[in-house]
C-alpha positions in Angstrom: 11.4 -7.9 -0.4 14.5 -7.7 1.9 15.7 -11.1 3.0 17.8 -11.9 6.0 19.7 -15.2 6.6 21.0 -15.6 10.2 22.1 -18.8 11.9 20.4 -21.0 9.3 17.1 -19.1 9.6 15.3 -17.0 7.1 13.4 -13.7 7.5 11.6 -11.5 5.0 10.7 -7.8 5.2 8.4 -6.3 2.7 9.8 -3.0 1.4 7.7 -1.9 -1.5 4.5 -3.2 -3.2 3.0 -1.8 -6.3 0.2 -2.6 -8.7 0.6 -4.6 -11.9 -1.9 -5.7 -14.5 -2.8 -5.7 -18.2 -3.0 -2.3 -20.0 -5.1 -2.0 -23.2 -3.3 -0.4 -26.1 -4.2 0.3 -29.7 -2.6 -2.9 -30.8 -3.6 -5.2 -27.9 -2.9 -5.9 -24.3 0.4 -4.9 -22.8 2.3 -4.6 -19.5 3.2 -1.2 -18.3 6.8 -2.2 -18.0 8.2 1.3 -17.9 6.2 1.9 -14.7 7.2 -1.4 -13.3 10.9 -0.7 -13.8 10.5 2.7 -12.1 8.9 1.0 -9.1 11.7 -1.6 -9.1 14.4 1.1 -8.9 12.5 3.1 -6.3 12.1 -0.1 -4.3 15.8 -1.0 -4.5 16.7 2.5 -3.4 14.5 2.1 -0.3 16.0 -1.3 0.4 19.5 0.1 0.3 18.4 3.0 2.5 17.1 0.6 5.1 19.9 -1.9 4.8 23.2 -0.6 3.3 24.8 -4.0 3.9 22.7 -5.7 1.3 24.8 -8.4 -0.4 23.0 -8.9 -3.8 19.8 -8.7 -5.8 17.8 -11.6 -7.3 14.9 -11.2 -9.8 12.0 -13.4 -10.5 8.7 -12.8 -12.4 6.0 -14.6 -14.3 7.1 -16.6 -17.3 6.7 -16.5 -21.2 6.5 -12.7 -21.7 9.4 -10.7 -23.1 10.7 -7.4 -24.1 12.5 -6.6 -27.4 15.8 -4.6 -27.1 17.7 -2.8 -29.8 20.9 -0.9 -29.1 20.2 -1.0 -25.4 16.7 0.4 -25.7 13.3 -1.3 -25.2 11.4 -1.2 -28.5 8.0 -1.0 -26.8 6.0 -2.1 -23.9 5.9 -6.0 -23.7 2.8 -7.7 -24.8 0.6 -9.4 -22.1 0.3 -13.2 -22.5 -3.5 -12.9 -22.3 -3.6 -10.8 -25.6 -5.7 -12.4 -28.3 -2.9 -12.4 -30.9 -1.4 -15.7 -29.5 -4.2 -17.7 -31.2 -2.6 -16.8 -34.6 0.8 -17.9 -33.3 -0.5 -21.3 -32.4 -1.8 -21.9 -35.9 1.5 -20.7 -37.5 3.8 -22.8 -35.3 1.7 -26.0 -35.5 1.6 -25.7 -39.3 5.4 -26.0 -39.2 6.0 -28.3 -36.3 3.1 -30.5 -35.1 2.4 -30.3 -31.4 3.3 -34.0 -30.9 6.8 -33.3 -32.1 7.0 -30.1 -30.1 6.2 -32.0 -26.9 8.9 -34.5 -27.5 11.4 -31.7 -28.1 10.4 -29.1 -25.4 8.2 -31.1 -23.0 5.8 -28.2 -22.5 2.1 -28.5 -22.1 0.0 -26.7 -24.6 -0.6 -23.2 -23.5 -1.5 -20.8 -26.3 0.6 -18.0 -24.8 3.9 -19.9 -24.6 6.7 -17.7 -26.0 7.3 -19.5 -29.2 3.7 -18.8 -30.2 4.1 -15.2 -29.3 7.3 -14.9 -31.4 5.4 -16.4 -34.4 3.2 -13.2 -34.5 5.7 -10.7 -33.2 6.1 -8.1 -36.0 9.0 -6.4 -34.3 11.2 -9.5 -33.7 13.4 -8.8 -36.8 14.0 -5.3 -35.6 15.5 -6.4 -32.3 19.0 -7.5 -31.4 17.8 -9.3 -28.2 14.6 -10.8 -26.9 14.7 -10.9 -23.1 12.2 -12.6 -20.8 10.8 -10.2 -18.1 13.3 -11.0 -15.3 16.2 -11.1 -17.8 15.0 -7.7 -19.2 15.1 -6.2 -15.7 18.6 -7.7 -15.1 19.7 -6.2 -18.4 18.5 -2.7 -17.5 20.1 -3.0 -14.1 23.5 -4.3 -15.3 23.8 -4.1 -19.1 24.3 -7.9 -19.3 22.2 -10.0 -21.7 21.5 -13.5 -20.5 18.6 -15.9 -20.3 18.2 -17.7 -17.0 17.6 -21.4 -17.7 14.4 -22.1 -15.6 12.5 -19.3 -17.2 13.9 -20.0 -20.7 12.5 -23.5 -20.4 9.0 -22.0 -20.6 9.6 -20.4 -24.1 9.2 -23.8 -25.9 12.6 -23.3 -27.6 14.8 -25.1 -25.0 15.6 -28.9 -25.5 13.9 -30.6 -22.6 16.7 -33.2 -22.3 19.8 -31.0 -22.7 18.5 -27.7 -21.2 20.1 -25.8 -24.2 18.5 -23.8 -27.0 17.1 -26.2 -29.6 18.8 -24.6 -32.6 17.1 -26.8 -35.1 13.7 -25.8 -33.8 14.7 -22.2 -33.7 15.7 -22.3 -37.4 12.6 -24.1 -38.5 10.4 -21.5 -36.8 12.3 -18.7 -38.4 13.4 -17.0 -35.2 15.3 -14.1 -36.9 18.6 -12.5 -36.4 18.4 -8.9 -35.3 19.5 -5.9 -37.4 22.8 -5.9 -35.5 24.6 -8.9 -34.0 26.7 -7.7 -31.1 28.9 -10.2 -29.3 26.9 -11.8 -26.5 28.4 -11.5 -23.1 29.9 -14.9 -22.2 32.0 -14.0 -19.2 29.5 -15.3 -16.6 30.6 -18.6 -15.2 28.6 -21.5 -16.7 27.0 -19.3 -19.5 26.3 -21.3 -22.6 26.1 -19.8 -26.1 23.0 -18.0 -27.4 21.3 -19.3 -30.5 23.8 -18.0 -33.0 22.4 -15.4 -35.4 19.2 -15.0 -33.4 17.8 -12.7 -30.7 18.2 -15.5 -28.1 20.9 -14.7 -25.5 23.3 -17.1 -23.7 21.8 -19.3 -21.0 22.9 -19.2 -17.4 22.1 -21.3 -14.3 20.6 -20.0 -11.0 23.4 -18.9 -8.8 25.4 -17.1 -11.6 26.5 -13.6 -11.0 25.1 -11.6 -13.9 26.9 -8.3 -13.2 26.7 -5.2 -11.0 24.4 -2.2 -11.0 25.1 0.5 -13.6 23.5 3.5 -15.1 20.4 5.0 -13.4 20.2 2.2 -10.8 23.8 2.7 -9.7 23.3 6.4 -9.4 20.1 6.0 -7.3 21.5 3.4 -5.0 25.1 4.5 -4.9 26.7 1.0 -4.7 27.9 -1.6 -7.2 25.6 -4.3 -5.9 25.7 -7.7 -7.6 22.7 -9.1 -9.5 22.6 -12.9 -9.1 20.5 -15.2 -11.3 18.0 -17.1 -9.2 15.1 -19.4 -10.4 13.8 -16.4 -12.3 10.5 -18.1 -13.2 8.6 -17.3 -10.0 7.4 -20.9 -9.7 11.0 -22.2 -9.9 11.9 -20.0 -7.0 8.7 -21.0 -5.2 9.4 -24.7 -5.5 12.9 -24.2 -4.0 11.0 -23.0 -0.8 8.5 -25.9 -0.7 9.5 -27.8 2.4 8.7 -31.2 0.8 7.9 -33.4 3.7 8.1 -36.8 1.9 9.6 -38.1 -1.3 6.1 -38.5 -2.7 4.8 -35.1 -1.9 3.0 -32.9 -4.5 3.1 -29.1 -4.5 0.7 -26.4 -5.6 2.2 -22.9 -6.1 -1.0 -21.0 -6.0 -1.7 -17.4 -7.0 -3.2 -16.2 -10.2 -2.4 -19.6 -11.5 -2.2 -22.9 -9.6 0.9 -24.8 -10.7 0.2 -28.4 -9.6 2.9 -31.1 -9.8 5.9 -33.0 -8.5 9.6 -32.6 -8.7 11.6 -35.0 -10.9 15.2 -35.7 -11.9 14.2 -36.5 -15.5 11.5 -35.3 -17.8 8.4 -37.3 -18.7 7.4 -36.8 -22.4 5.2 -39.8 -22.9 2.0 -39.7 -25.0 0.0 -40.0 -21.7 1.8 -36.9 -20.3 1.1 -34.9 -23.5 -2.5 -35.9 -23.6 -2.9 -34.9 -19.9 -1.3 -31.5 -20.8 1.5 -31.8 -18.2 4.6 -29.8 -18.6 8.3 -30.3 -17.9 9.8 -27.0 -16.9 13.3 -26.3 -15.6 13.9 -26.2 -11.9 16.9 -25.1 -9.8 19.8 -27.5 -9.8 18.6 -29.2 -13.0 15.4 -30.5 -11.4 12.3 -30.9 -13.5 9.0 -29.3 -12.4 6.5 -31.8 -13.8 3.3 -29.9 -13.4 -0.1 -28.8 -14.9 -1.2 -25.2 -15.1 -4.6 -24.9 -13.4 -6.4 -21.6 -13.5 -6.1 -20.4 -9.9 -7.3 -17.5 -7.9 -7.6 -15.4 -11.1 -11.2 -16.7 -11.2 -12.0 -15.4 -7.8 -10.1 -12.1 -8.1 -11.8 -11.3 -11.4 -15.2 -12.1 -10.0 -14.5 -9.8 -7.0 -13.3 -7.1 -9.4 -16.6 -7.3 -11.3 -18.7 -7.2 -8.1 -16.7 -4.2 -6.8 -17.3 -2.4 -10.1 -21.0 -3.1 -9.8 -21.1 -1.8 -6.2 -18.7 1.0 -6.6 -17.0 0.0 -3.4 -14.4 -2.6 -2.2 -15.4 -6.0 -1.1 -14.2 -7.6 2.2 -12.6 -10.7 0.7 -11.9 -12.5 4.1 -15.5 -11.8 5.1 -16.8 -13.1 1.7 -14.8 -16.3 2.1 -16.0 -16.9 5.7 -19.6 -16.5 4.4 -18.8 -18.9 1.5 -17.5 -21.5 3.9 -20.8 -21.5 5.7 -22.8 -22.2 2.6 -24.6 -25.6 2.8 -26.3 -27.8 0.2 -25.1 -28.8 -3.2 -22.3 -26.8 -4.6 -22.3 -26.7 -8.5 -18.9 -27.1 -10.1 -17.5 -25.9 -13.4 -14.3 -26.6 -15.3 -11.8 -24.1 -13.9 -9.6 -24.6 -17.0 -12.3 -23.7 -19.5 -10.5 -21.4 -22.0 -13.5 -19.0 -22.1 -12.5 -18.0 -18.5 -9.0 -17.0 -19.4 -9.6 -13.3 -20.5 -10.4 -10.4 -18.2 -13.9 -9.0 -17.9 -17.3 -10.0 -16.3 -16.2 -13.2 -14.8 -19.5 -13.9 -12.9 -21.5 -13.8 -16.2 -19.0 -16.1 -18.0 -18.9 -18.6 -15.2 -22.7 -18.6 -15.1 -22.8 -19.3 -18.8 -20.4 -22.3 -18.4 -22.5 -23.6 -15.5 -25.7 -23.3 -17.5 -24.1 -25.1 -20.5 -23.4 -28.0 -18.1 -26.9 -28.0 -16.7 -26.0 -26.5 -13.4 -27.8 -23.6 -11.7 -26.1 -20.2 -11.1 -25.5 -19.7 -7.4 -28.1 -17.2 -6.0 -25.8 -15.2 -3.7 -22.3 -13.9 -3.9 -21.1 -16.1 -1.1 -22.5 -19.2 -2.8 -20.9 -18.1 -6.1 -17.6 -17.6 -4.3 -17.9 -21.1 -2.8 -18.6 -22.6 -6.3 -15.4 -20.8 -7.6 -13.2 -22.1 -4.8 -14.6 -25.6 -4.9 -14.1 -25.8 -8.6 -10.5 -24.7 -8.3 -10.0 -27.2 -5.6 -11.4 -30.0 -7.7 -9.1 -29.0 -10.6 -6.2 -29.1 -8.1 -7.2 -32.6 -6.8 -7.6 -33.9 -10.4 -4.1 -32.6 -11.3 -2.5 -34.1 -8.2 -4.0 -37.5 -9.0 -2.9 -37.3 -12.6 0.7 -36.3 -11.6 0.8 -39.4 -9.4 -0.5 -41.7 -12.1 1.9 -40.3 -14.8 5.0 -40.6 -12.6 4.1 -43.8 -10.8 4.2 -42.0 -7.4 1.8 -42.7 -4.6 1.2 -39.0 -3.6 0.8 -38.8 0.2 0.7 -35.1 1.0 0.1 -31.8 -0.9 2.0 -28.7 -0.1 0.3 -25.4 -1.0 2.6 -22.3 -1.2 2.0 -18.8 -2.3 -1.0 -16.5 -1.7 -3.4 -19.5 -2.0 -1.9 -20.8 1.3 -3.8 -18.0 3.1 -7.2 -19.1 1.6 -8.4 -21.5 4.3 -11.5 -22.4 2.3 -9.4 -23.4 -0.7 -6.9 -25.4 1.4 -9.6 -27.4 3.2 -11.5 -28.0 -0.1 -8.3 -29.2 -1.7 -7.7 -31.6 1.2 -11.3 -32.8 1.0 -11.4 -33.3 -2.7 -7.9 -34.9 -3.0 -8.4 -37.1 0.1 -4.8 -36.0 1.1 -3.5 -33.9 3.9 -2.6 -30.3 2.8 0.3 -28.4 4.4 -0.2 -24.7 3.7 2.8 -22.3 3.6 5.0 -20.5 3.2 3.0 -17.7 1.7 6.0 -15.8 0.3 7.6 -19.0 -1.1 8.9 -17.3 -4.3 10.7 -14.6 -2.3 12.2 -17.2 0.0 13.4 -19.3 -2.8 14.9 -16.3 -4.5 16.8 -15.4 -1.3 18.0 -18.9 -0.7 19.6 -19.2 -4.1 21.4 -15.9 -3.6 22.5 -16.9 -0.1 23.9 -20.2 -1.4 25.8 -18.4 -4.1 27.5 -16.4 -1.4 28.4 -19.6 0.4 26.3 -18.9 3.5 25.1 -22.5 3.8 28.5 -24.1 3.3 30.4 -25.0 0.1 28.2 -27.8 -1.1 24.6 -27.0 0.0 22.0 -29.0 -1.8 18.4 -28.2 -2.7 17.4 -30.4 0.2 19.6 -28.4 2.5 17.9 -25.2 1.4 14.5 -26.7 2.1 15.6 -27.7 5.6 16.3 -24.0 6.2 12.7 -23.3 5.1 11.3 -26.0 7.3 13.2 -24.6 10.3 11.9 -21.0 9.5 8.3 -21.6 8.7 5.5 -23.7 10.3 2.9 -24.7 7.6 -0.7 -25.1 8.6 -2.1 -28.6 8.3 -5.6 -29.4 6.8 -6.8 -33.0 7.1 -9.3 -34.3 4.6 -12.9 -34.6 5.9 -15.1 -37.5 4.7 
């Protein structure tokens, strides 16, 4: 995405889009990271061809997954967080550190794929001299600099929720190993704090830090020493930057494959009630806390559509399917969108039907009715998470902002308003890219010397007009 900032207004231009998904391998589910990186370099070359005056590059991606590096080379394609190996990691970690203690230390909700669980079963970890989360890995390949951006590092489970630094005691207890070589970590970036000494964990940096300039293949392809600037490299951290929060008691839902439902705080909440509700405290830009719950989002719908397309041997018109789903009348059976049996790929309609049957609900007879059940079930999970966020933080939630791809799903937005009893403001759709661009632009000083997060959100509000959905009785 190419971002423009002009007279306090934002504009985005899509330059390249490419597929990404799990790839089965002999040892489990992986990402085809080599292909992703080729697409990234190709996309950057096209960006620079269109706009030679580009000022910098910011990188964000999904959280928790990582690549292992030794001597500047990737040891293998990164594992996919939906790989089944993570179950063994949970058992190993909790045998050493009970979850109740983990939550007090890292503030993270229980998700079996959090990075510390993956590290517990990562056989190659001791062979590496650095473990880099996906956006940090891209930055390393582009610049040669090894850093861990703080918002994404907060999702590993190895960062102290109160200090924002690596929890060295926890790292030691979990046996996170030193690599075969121990090169000096680069600490010349302003604000970088030391890596976990003797381990594969690199120094932490804040959003807005210049990581380095393009080198190697990327420099040759693009022909310019462009700066790479750390942004909220966890895509949700960037997305929340671009949520035009309309009131102090607003909730947000960053909705795509996952629905991240929560509120923004100044301090973490690590109470027993928050732990039991499975709410997480993840790092945000400017030291904010993203207090949220991961709800399975449009993954359920996209997997169901994928199964139907495989059955038909032809693509499905998703907007048409959703329009037909909106017209469905009568009782709509619901299921638990967070049921762990629905987290893996493959035959989603059959698995949802089994969950419905177990709860005594009928299987919808048509695809449009099935799609309606999926969307309404996601919306109910969103509404429940919004209510719980308000209860745990003592906030009287008065509006819900939906950003990301889910903002285009009118049926989902209306269902969320109906089931929460709150108005929903949908948009911006490309919130993650906007938040990425805003943090880069602020690092260049384009919004003045002391622009706050609220100042950045005012730019979003001036640039984007969200669509409003009122709850129906």
